[in-house]
C-alpha positions in Angstrom: 21.0 -1.3 14.7 20.3 -3.3 11.8 17.2 -4.7 10.7 16.8 -8.5 12.5 15.9 -10.8 9.4 15.1 -14.8 9.8 18.5 -16.0 10.0 18.9 -14.4 13.5 16.6 -16.6 15.2 18.4 -19.4 14.1 16.6 -23.3 13.5 13.2 -23.0 13.8 12.9 -26.6 13.2 9.8 -27.8 15.7 9.3 -24.3 17.0 6.1 -22.7 16.8 6.7 -19.2 14.9 3.9 -16.6 14.9 4.0 -14.9 11.3 2.4 -11.0 11.4 1.1 -10.8 7.9 -1.0 -8.3 5.5 -3.6 -10.3 4.3 -6.2 -7.1 5.0 -7.6 -8.1 1.1 -10.6 -6.6 -0.4 -13.6 -9.8 -0.6 -17.0 -9.7 -2.7 -19.4 -12.9 -1.8 -17.2 -14.4 0.5 -14.3 -14.6 -2.3 -11.1 -12.9 -2.1 -11.3 -10.5 -5.4 -7.1 -9.6 -5.2 -5.0 -11.9 -3.6 -1.4 -10.1 -4.3 -1.1 -9.2 -0.4 -2.1 -12.9 0.1 0.8 -14.1 -2.7 3.5 -11.4 -0.7 3.4 -13.5 2.3 4.4 -17.0 0.7 7.7 -17.0 0.5 8.5 -16.0 4.5 5.7 -18.8 5.2 7.3 -21.3 2.4 10.6 -20.9 4.1 9.1 -21.5 7.7 7.8 -24.4 6.4 10.4 -25.7 5.0 12.6 -25.2 7.9 9.9 -27.5 9.9 8.4 -24.6 12.1 4.7 -24.9 13.2 3.0 -21.9 11.8 0.5 -19.4 13.2 0.0 -16.6 10.7 -2.1 -13.7 11.7 -3.5 -10.6 10.3 -6.3 -8.5 10.5 -8.8 -7.3 7.6 -10.5 -4.1 7.4 -11.8 -2.1 10.6 -14.6 -4.3 12.5 -14.2 -1.9 15.8 -13.0 -4.4 17.8 -15.5 -7.0 17.7 -16.6 -10.1 15.6 -18.4 -9.1 12.1 -18.8 -12.1 9.6 -18.2 -9.7 7.1 -14.9 -9.1 7.8 -13.7 -13.0 9.0 -10.6 -14.1 7.4 -12.3 -17.7 6.5 -11.9 -17.0 2.7 -8.2 -15.8 3.0 -7.7 -18.9 5.3 -9.0 -20.9 1.9 -7.1 -18.7 -0.5 -3.7 -19.3 1.6 -4.4 -23.4 1.4 -4.7 -23.3 -2.6 -1.2 -21.0 -2.7 0.8 -22.6 -0.4 -0.5 -26.3 -1.7 -1.2 -27.6 1.6 -4.1 -27.4 4.7 -4.3 -23.8 6.5 -6.5 -24.7 9.9 -8.4 -21.7 10.5 -9.5 -20.4 13.8 -12.8 -19.0 14.4 -11.1 -16.5 17.3 -8.0 -14.8 17.9 -7.1 -16.0 21.4 -9.8 -18.3 22.6 -10.4 -21.7 22.8 -10.6 -22.1 18.8 -7.1 -20.6 18.5 -5.5 -22.7 21.2 -7.0 -25.7 19.4 -5.7 -24.8 16.2 -2.3 -24.4 17.8 -1.8 -26.9 20.1 -3.2 -29.6 16.9 0.2 -28.4 14.8 2.7 -30.6 13.6 6.0 -29.6 12.4 5.7 -27.7 8.5 1.7 -26.9 9.5 0.1 -24.1 9.3 -2.8 -22.1 11.1 -4.5 -19.1 10.6 -5.7 -17.2 13.7 -9.0 -14.9 12.8 -9.0 -11.0 12.2 -6.9 -9.8 15.2 -9.2 -6.7 15.1 -12.1 -8.4 16.3 -10.4 -8.2 19.8 -10.6 -4.5 21.1 -6.7 -5.0 22.1 -5.4 -4.9 19.1 -5.8 -1.6 18.0 -6.4 -0.1 21.5 -5.1 3.4 22.0 -4.3 1.6 25.9 -1.0 0.7 26.1 -2.0 -2.2 29.0 -5.0 -3.1 27.0 -2.8 -3.6 24.0 0.2 -5.3 25.9 -2.5 -7.4 27.5 -3.5 -9.1 24.3 -0.2 -8.9 22.7 0.9 -11.2 25.8 -2.2 -14.0 24.8 -0.9 -14.0 21.0 2.5 -14.6 23.2 1.8 -17.6 24.4 1.5 -19.2 20.9 4.3 -18.9 20.3 8.5 -19.6 20.3 9.2 -16.4 17.7 7.4 -13.8 15.9 8.2 -13.0 12.6 7.1 -9.5 11.3 6.0 -9.8 7.6 3.0 -7.3 7.3 4.6 -4.2 5.5 1.4 -2.4 5.3 1.0 -2.3 9.1 4.6 -1.2 10.1 3.7 2.0 10.4 1.1 1.4 13.5 1.8 0.7 16.5 -1.0 -2.1 17.7 -0.8 -5.3 19.4 0.3 -7.7 17.0 2.7 -5.2 14.9 4.4 -3.5 17.9 4.1 -4.7 21.8 4.0 -8.7 20.2 8.0 -7.9 18.7 9.0 -7.0 22.2 7.7 -10.2 23.8 9.5 -12.6 22.0 12.3 -13.5 19.7 11.4 -11.2 16.2 13.0 -10.6 13.3 11.4 -9.6 9.8 10.2 -11.3 7.1 11.4 -11.6 3.3 8.4 -9.3 2.5 9.6 -6.2 4.9 13.1 -7.1 4.1 12.3 -6.8 0.4 10.4 -3.6 0.6 13.4 -1.9 2.4 15.2 -2.7 0.0 13.5 -0.9 -2.5 12.5 2.2 -0.3 15.7 2.5 0.6 17.0 2.3 -3.3 14.0 5.4 -3.6 15.7 7.4 -1.0 19.4 7.1 -0.5 20.7 6.0 -4.0 17.7 6.3 -6.7 19.7 5.6 -10.5 18.7 9.0 -12.6 16.6 10.3 -14.0 14.4 9.8 -10.9 10.8 10.0 -11.5 7.8 10.4 -9.1 4.2 9.9 -10.2 1.5 10.7 -7.5 -2.2 10.6 -8.0 -4.9 9.6 -5.8 -7.5 12.3 -4.6 -6.3 14.5 -2.1 -2.8 16.6 -2.0 -3.0 16.4 1.8 -2.6 12.4 1.9 0.6 13.4 -0.1 2.1 16.7 1.3 5.0 14.9 3.4 5.7 12.7 0.5 6.0 15.4 -1.7 8.0 17.8 0.7 10.6 14.6 1.4 11.1 14.0 -2.3 11.1 17.3 -4.1 15.1 17.7 -3.2 15.7 13.9 -4.5 13.6 13.4 -7.3 14.3 15.1 -11.0 10.6 14.8 -12.2 7.4 15.1 -10.4 4.1 14.0 -12.5 0.9 15.2 -10.8 -2.3 13.1 -11.5 -5.6 12.2 -9.8 -7.9 14.5 -8.0 -4.9 16.5 -6.0 -3.9 17.5 -9.9 -7.3 20.2 -9.9 -5.6 21.7 -6.3 -2.3 22.4 -8.2 -4.4 23.5 -11.5 -5.9 26.1 -8.8 -2.9 27.3 -7.7 -1.5 28.7 -11.1 -4.8 30.2 -11.5 -7.2 27.9 -13.4 -10.4 27.2 -13.1 -11.7 24.1 -12.0 -15.1 23.7 -12.1 -16.9 21.1 -9.7 -13.7 19.0 -9.8 -12.4 18.2 -6.2 -10.3 21.2 -4.5 -8.9 21.8 -1.7 -8.8 24.9 -1.3 -7.1 25.4 2.1 -3.8 23.7 0.5 -3.6 26.5 -2.2 -0.6 28.3 -0.5 1.2 24.9 0.3 1.0 23.9 -3.4 2.4 27.0 -4.5 5.0 26.8 -2.0 6.2 23.3 -3.6 5.9 24.9 -6.9 8.7 27.8 -6.0 10.5 25.4 -4.0 10.7 22.8 -7.5 11.8 25.7 -9.5 15.0 26.8 -7.1 15.8 23.2 -6.9 15.6 22.8 -10.8 12.7 19.8 -10.1 10.0 19.5 -12.6 6.9 19.4 -11.4 4.7 18.6 -14.6 1.5 19.1 -14.7 -1.5 17.8 -17.0 -1.8 19.9 -20.2 -5.7 18.3 -20.6 -8.4 16.6 -18.7 -11.2 14.6 -18.9 -14.2 16.0 -17.8 -17.8 14.9 -16.8 -21.1 16.3 -16.4 -21.8 13.9 -13.2 -19.7 11.6 -11.0 -21.0 8.4 -13.2 -19.5 5.8 -15.5 -22.7 6.3 -17.8 -22.5 10.4 -17.2 -21.3 12.5 -20.6 -18.0 13.3 -20.5 -15.6 15.6 -22.7 -11.8 16.1 -22.9 -10.8 19.5 -22.2 -7.3 21.5 -22.5 -6.7 22.7 -18.6 -7.6 26.6 -19.4 -10.9 25.5 -20.5 -12.0 22.8 -17.8 -15.4 24.9 -17.0 -16.5 25.3 -20.8 -19.0 22.4 -21.2 -22.6 21.8 -23.3 -24.5 21.0 -19.9 -25.3 24.6 -18.6 -23.0 23.6 -15.3 -19.2 23.2 -14.5 -18.6 19.6 -14.9 -15.7 17.9 -13.1 -12.7 16.3 -14.1 -12.2 12.5 -13.5 -9.3 11.6 -15.0 -5.7 13.3 -17.0 -6.7 13.6 -20.9 -4.7 11.7 -23.7 -2.4 14.0 -24.4 -1.5 14.2 -20.9 -1.5 10.8 -20.4 1.5 10.6 -23.2 3.6 13.5 -22.1 3.7 11.5 -18.6 4.3 8.3 -20.3 7.6 10.0 -22.2 8.8 10.9 -18.5 8.4 7.7 -17.2 9.9 5.7 -20.4 13.4 7.8 -20.1 13.2 7.4 -16.2 15.8 4.8 -14.5 14.0 4.9 -11.1 9.7 5.5 -11.4 8.0 5.2 -8.3 4.3 5.7 -8.7 1.6 6.1 -6.1 -2.6 7.0 -7.1 -4.6 6.5 -9.8 -4.9 9.2 -12.4 -8.6 9.2 -12.3 -11.7 7.5 -11.2 -10.2 4.3 -12.8 -13.1 2.1 -10.9 -15.4 3.5 -14.0 -14.3 2.6 -17.8 -14.5 5.5 -19.1 -12.3 7.2 -16.7 -9.6 4.3 -16.6 -7.3 5.4 -19.6 -4.9 7.5 -17.8 -4.0 5.0 -15.5 -3.8 2.4 -17.9 -1.1 4.1 -19.4 0.8 5.3 -17.0 0.9 1.4 -15.8 1.5 0.5 -19.3 4.8 3.2 -19.2 5.5 1.9 -15.9 6.4 -1.8 -17.9 8.4 -0.2 -20.3 10.9 1.4 -17.8 14.6 0.5 -18.0 15.5 0.8 -14.8 13.3 0.3 -11.5 9.8 0.5 -11.4 7.9 0.4 -7.9 4.2 0.3 -7.8 3.2 2.1 -4.5 1.0 -0.4 -3.4 -3.0 0.9 -2.4 -5.1 1.8 -5.0 -2.6 1.8 -7.1 -2.0 -1.9 -6.9 -5.5 -2.9 -7.3 -5.6 -0.5 -10.4 -2.8 -2.4 -12.4 -4.5 -5.7 -11.5 -7.6 -4.5 -12.2 -6.5 -3.2 -15.6 -5.0 -6.2 -16.4 -1.7 -6.2 -15.7 0.4 -9.0 -14.0 2.9 -8.0 -10.8 6.0 -9.5 -12.9 5.4 -6.5 -15.2 6.8 -4.4 -12.7 10.4 -3.9 -10.7 8.7 -4.3 -7.7 4.5 -3.6 -6.1 4.6 -2.8 -2.8 2.1 -3.8 -0.5 2.8 -1.0 1.9 0.2 1.7 1.3 0.1 4.2 3.9 3.5 2.6 5.1 5.5 2.9 2.4 4.1 7.2 2.3 5.5 7.3 5.9 8.5 5.6 5.1 9.1 8.1 1.8 8.2 11.0 4.1 10.7 10.3 6.5 8.7 9.4 9.9 9.6 6.7 12.3 7.9 3.8 11.7 7.3 1.5 15.3 7.2 -1.8 13.9 10.4 -1.3 11.9 12.0 0.2 14.7 11.2 -2.9 17.5 13.1 -5.0 15.0 15.6 -2.9 14.9 15.8 -1.2 12.5 16.4 3.0 11.7 16.1 5.4 9.3 
């Protein structure tokens, strides 16, 4: 079977189409602070609007534990969606209640409504199949067809992702189709040299990705908090830096496997070591064999890759024809420890082939550091879903749309 796309649904003029987007965006003081995922949903929504469909958008935001919580309302997202679409968006202040029913009933051809946060209803993310199915059945009453376009949730077996797709004629939107095309290029037919850059805090979050990609890549660059577990596996002292001691043997196994495969695992040569986890902390650049050599009377902690490593990594990236990056190189939210992540992002803008920013913190980082989406080949909206795809895992939200890996 192949992925069902919008064309498989035929003409949608005059029909009510439920679109599962991923509008899980950061908010501050009632405003969307990073609208990347909202913008990524626009092409599919416009395609449906232009057909004359009555569009019912659904999404989650945050983790409100199955009950209404004003901190996680989608109301600010409705406003941003209205601005990006250039047309009114009716906002329903519940998920399947009277407000939602009125919003859907009031739609004319080409109109758009956004329902309140799906996770305000306990049925959305319930572990109980029957509870999820009951919620999906109520959502299905609002539509004649269903379009799944939230790639960031396709690894979840949730009511609006899985059960709803079984209840209505269903297909993938343009965002999911694009994500799958890019991910397929990363796993099946990458142009070489193929470079993967992994960061973030924990090795344990990336074990599956490392294991699945190691036989496929030419070089694997390791930064972020996870680098210290790799350094410790090689016998280096890492001071008070983040260390997953229970993963040392696993990491040694990957280092040995990479050597056997002829894959270069590239580790930092220097790191930025701070006296404390704070933007105001004293910090120095130290080579990896001198991380504990500080003048503070105690061992510091590494919070970024150093300048020599940044340039080394950038050389590998610029020489790559396919480059995938997931996870910041340091604590980019604190200005003194953002340089490594910024250097990697800059190098990705200079790749001659396909450059992919792997969603989540990486996508947030490039925007926070002043880069625009069009400077990269692709910025994934997937986060955890992208990683699970690259691990070769089953993704229920895709399989229900006919896709098989």
